C-alpha positions in Angstrom: 46.1 -5.5 -20.6 49.4 -4.1 -19.6 50.2 -3.6 -15.9 50.8 0.0 -14.7 54.5 -0.8 -14.4 54.6 -2.1 -18.0 52.8 1.0 -19.3 55.3 3.3 -17.5 58.2 1.3 -19.0 56.8 1.8 -22.5 56.4 5.6 -21.8 60.0 5.8 -20.5 61.3 3.9 -23.5 59.6 6.3 -25.8 61.0 9.3 -24.0 64.5 7.7 -24.0 64.3 6.9 -27.7 63.3 10.5 -28.6 65.8 12.0 -26.2 68.6 10.0 -27.9 67.5 11.2 -31.3 67.4 14.8 -30.2 70.8 14.5 -28.6 72.3 13.3 -31.8 71.0 16.3 -33.8 73.9 18.4 -32.5 76.3 16.1 -34.3 74.4 16.6 -37.6 74.7 20.4 -37.5 77.0 21.9 -40.2 77.6 25.2 -42.0 74.4 24.9 -43.9 72.5 25.7 -40.7 74.6 28.9 -40.2 74.1 29.9 -43.8 70.3 29.4 -43.5 70.2 31.7 -40.4 72.3 34.3 -42.2 70.1 34.0 -45.3 66.9 34.6 -43.3 68.5 37.6 -41.4 69.5 39.3 -44.7 66.3 38.5 -46.5 63.7 41.2 -47.3 61.1 38.5 -47.7 59.3 36.0 -45.5 60.0 32.4 -44.6 57.6 30.0 -46.3 57.5 26.6 -44.7 55.9 23.7 -46.4 55.3 20.0 -45.9 52.7 17.2 -46.0 51.2 14.9 -43.5 52.8 15.1 -40.0 55.6 17.3 -41.4 52.9 19.8 -42.3 51.8 19.9 -38.7 55.4 20.5 -37.6 55.7 23.2 -40.3 52.7 25.0 -38.8 54.3 25.0 -35.3 57.6 26.3 -36.6 55.8 29.1 -38.5 54.0 30.0 -35.3 57.2 30.1 -33.3 59.0 32.2 -35.9 56.2 34.7 -36.2 56.1 35.2 -32.5 59.8 35.8 -32.3 60.1 38.4 -35.1 60.6 36.4 -38.3 57.6 36.8 -40.6 56.6 33.3 -41.8 53.8 31.6 -43.7 52.7 28.0 -43.7 52.0 26.5 -47.2 50.7 22.9 -47.4 52.7 21.1 -50.1 49.6 19.5 -51.7 47.7 22.9 -51.8 50.9 24.6 -53.2 50.7 22.6 -56.4 47.0 23.5 -56.7 47.2 27.2 -56.5 48.7 28.2 -53.2 52.2 28.6 -54.7 51.0 32.1 -55.3 51.9 32.7 -51.7 55.5 32.7 -52.5 56.9 36.1 -53.3 60.1 37.2 -55.0 62.3 37.5 -51.9 60.8 34.7 -49.8 62.8 31.7 -48.6 61.1 28.3 -48.8 61.8 25.6 -46.2 60.4 22.2 -47.2 60.0 19.6 -44.5 60.0 15.9 -45.3 61.4 12.9 -43.5 62.0 10.9 -46.7 62.5 13.9 -49.0 61.0 11.8 -51.8 57.2 12.2 -51.4 55.3 12.8 -54.7 54.1 16.3 -53.6 57.6 17.4 -52.7 59.0 16.1 -56.0 56.4 18.2 -57.9 56.8 21.3 -55.7 60.6 21.5 -55.7 61.2 22.3 -59.4 58.4 24.9 -59.3 60.0 26.7 -56.4 63.4 26.6 -58.0 62.0 27.9 -61.3 60.7 31.0 -59.4 64.3 31.7 -58.2 63.6 31.4 -54.5 66.2 29.9 -52.2 65.1 26.4 -51.1 66.0 24.8 -47.7 65.5 21.1 -47.1 64.7 20.0 -43.6 64.9 16.2 -44.0 65.9 12.9 -42.4 67.3 11.7 -45.7 70.3 13.7 -47.0 70.5 11.5 -50.1 66.9 12.3 -51.0 65.6 14.2 -54.1 64.7 17.2 -51.8 68.1 17.4 -50.3 69.9 17.1 -53.6 67.8 19.9 -55.2 67.9 22.2 -52.2 70.3 25.1 -51.8 70.8 24.1 -48.1 70.0 21.0 -46.1 69.1 20.8 -42.4 69.7 17.2 -41.4 67.1 15.8 -39.0 68.0 12.1 -39.4 66.9 9.8 -36.6 68.0 6.1 -36.2 64.5 4.9 -35.4 61.0 6.1 -34.5 59.7 5.7 -31.0 56.7 3.9 -32.5 56.9 0.2 -31.6 56.6 -0.7 -35.3 59.2 2.0 -36.3 56.6 3.5 -38.6 54.5 6.3 -37.0 56.4 9.7 -37.2 57.5 10.2 -33.6 61.3 10.7 -33.2 61.5 12.2 -36.7 58.8 14.8 -36.1 60.3 15.7 -32.7 63.7 16.2 -34.4 62.1 18.4 -37.1 60.5 20.5 -34.3 63.8 20.9 -32.5 65.6 22.0 -35.6 62.8 24.6 -36.0 63.3 25.8 -32.4 67.1 26.0 -32.9 66.5 28.2 -36.0 64.2 30.5 -34.0 66.5 30.9 -31.0 69.5 31.6 -33.3 67.5 34.2 -35.2 66.5 35.8 -31.9 70.1 35.9 -30.6 71.5 37.3 -33.9 68.8 40.0 -34.1 69.1 40.9 -30.4 65.4 40.1 -29.9 64.5 41.1 -26.4 61.6 40.5 -24.0 60.2 43.9 -24.9 60.2 42.8 -28.6 58.5 39.6 -27.5 55.8 41.6 -25.7 54.9 43.4 -28.9 53.8 40.1 -30.5 52.1 38.8 -27.3 49.9 41.6 -26.0 47.1 39.4 -24.8 46.7 37.2 -21.8 48.8 36.8 -18.7 52.0 36.4 -20.6 51.6 39.7 -22.5 50.7 41.6 -19.3 53.7 40.3 -17.5 55.9 41.7 -20.3 54.3 45.1 -20.8 51.9 46.1 -18.0 53.5 48.7 -15.7 52.7 49.9 -12.2 51.5 53.2 -13.7 49.0 51.3 -15.9 47.4 49.8 -12.8 47.4 52.9 -10.4 46.5 55.4 -13.0 43.0 56.1 -11.7 43.6 55.6 -8.0 43.3 58.2 -5.3 46.6 58.2 -3.3 46.1 58.1 0.5 48.3 60.5 2.3 48.6 62.3 5.7 51.2 64.6 7.3 53.3 63.7 10.4 51.0 65.9 12.6 47.7 64.4 11.4 45.6 63.2 14.4 45.0 59.4 14.7 41.3 59.8 14.0 42.0 61.4 10.6 44.7 58.8 9.9 42.1 56.1 10.4 39.6 57.9 8.2 42.2 58.3 5.4 43.1 54.6 5.5 39.5 53.5 5.6 38.2 55.8 2.9 41.0 55.0 0.4 40.6 51.3 1.0 44.2 50.3 0.5 44.9 49.4 4.1 47.8 51.9 4.1 48.6 55.6 3.8 51.8 57.5 3.0 53.1 60.1 5.4 54.3 63.2 3.7 56.2 66.1 5.2 55.4 68.7 2.5 56.2 66.8 -0.7 58.8 64.5 1.0 57.8 60.9 1.7 58.9 60.3 5.3 56.9 57.2 6.4 54.0 54.8 6.0 51.1 53.7 8.2 49.4 50.3 7.7 46.3 48.7 9.3 48.8 46.6 11.2 50.5 49.7 12.7 47.1 50.9 13.9 46.3 47.6 15.6 49.7 47.4 17.3 49.3 51.0 18.5 45.9 50.3 20.0 47.3 47.3 21.8 49.9 49.5 23.5 48.0 52.6 24.6 44.6 53.8 25.6 45.4 57.5 25.4 44.8 57.9 21.7 43.7 61.5 21.6 47.2 62.8 21.5 48.5 60.3 19.0 49.6 61.6 15.6 50.8 60.0 12.4 54.4 60.7 13.4 54.0 58.5 16.5 53.0 55.3 14.7 54.4 55.6 11.2 57.2 53.3 10.0 60.2 54.9 8.4 61.9 53.8 5.1 58.7 52.5 3.4 59.0 50.1 0.5 58.6 52.0 -2.7 58.6 51.2 -6.4 59.0 53.5 -9.5 55.7 53.9 -11.5 57.4 52.8 -14.8 58.4 49.4 -13.3 56.7 46.3 -14.7 53.7 45.1 -12.5 55.3 41.7 -12.5 58.4 43.1 -10.8 56.1 44.8 -8.2 54.6 41.4 -7.5 58.1 39.9 -6.9 59.0 42.7 -4.5 55.8 42.1 -2.5 56.4 38.4 -2.4 60.0 38.7 -1.3 59.1 41.1 1.5 55.8 39.3 2.5 53.7 42.5 2.0 50.6 43.3 0.0 51.1 47.0 -0.8 53.8 49.2 -2.2 54.0 53.0 -2.3 54.5 54.1 -5.9 56.9 57.0 -6.7 58.0 58.9 -9.7 61.7 59.8 -9.3 61.2 59.7 -5.6 58.0 61.7 -5.5 55.0 59.8 -4.0 52.2 59.3 -6.6 50.1 56.4 -5.2 49.7 52.8 -4.0 49.7 49.5 -5.7 48.0 46.6 -3.9 48.4 42.9 -4.5 44.8 42.7 -5.4 45.3 45.2 -8.2 47.9 42.9 -9.7 45.8 39.7 -9.2 42.9 41.4 -11.0 45.1 41.8 -14.1 45.8 38.1 -14.1 49.5 38.5 -13.4 50.7 35.6 -11.2 
């Protein structure tokens, strides 16, 4: 049995080997990569990505990444393709075939079929002298000097290199298209990630009852307003103008300073220049404002006009953190 130190040494060697392989990919990039990006941008079809074995697993991940960043893509297993799934490939689709050796039997059968259909073929391979590379319209070189596997056999560095090339394609396509976080949100509406990208303050406060008092409101009524609305806060309005805010903390501090509370009004205890946020602001941004100011509530406004309160708990309930 290896010692803990020996196990860590093996892990670090694996990471170093793969990191070296990835770093070298930059030296292998050429104009074929740029042409592939332009080809996809100008295409009216989809990107069909195929492979077999571990390369098929990488193909599925690249397809998922492209779909989530605005490039319609489909995974097609190379073995299934020659047994009926080739029907997935439509006229304007671009086919990317992933294979470390570029000479697997399934790839050798599939390549001429794709070419006979007239589709552009891109090779993502670690062997630029392979059958796949020679037959392809463009080649993306993912050559690695060695696998991280101690026997230099199991796909490790090579599959990582394939994945990185796929990520490079995705990021380039995003940059060229001007793909924004709002675009990203369209494809990720579920879960915390989606909510951070599209949920606004207005979405959260839509059904809340906005607490408010006037500067002349007696203390008793201020307390009732804060308690009944359950935000721990109330806005102070002079007509329609937002002039201040009163929190639970303001009430406690006032009671610690005076015992003559009958004459106290909202104007006597309110804080001026309250923290506000526009209702069309992302809820995630509201959370950042709260965190940076060490507060748990914000008054919500629409073009300066008070419309409600957003509380930290409202944001947490939505799973945004």
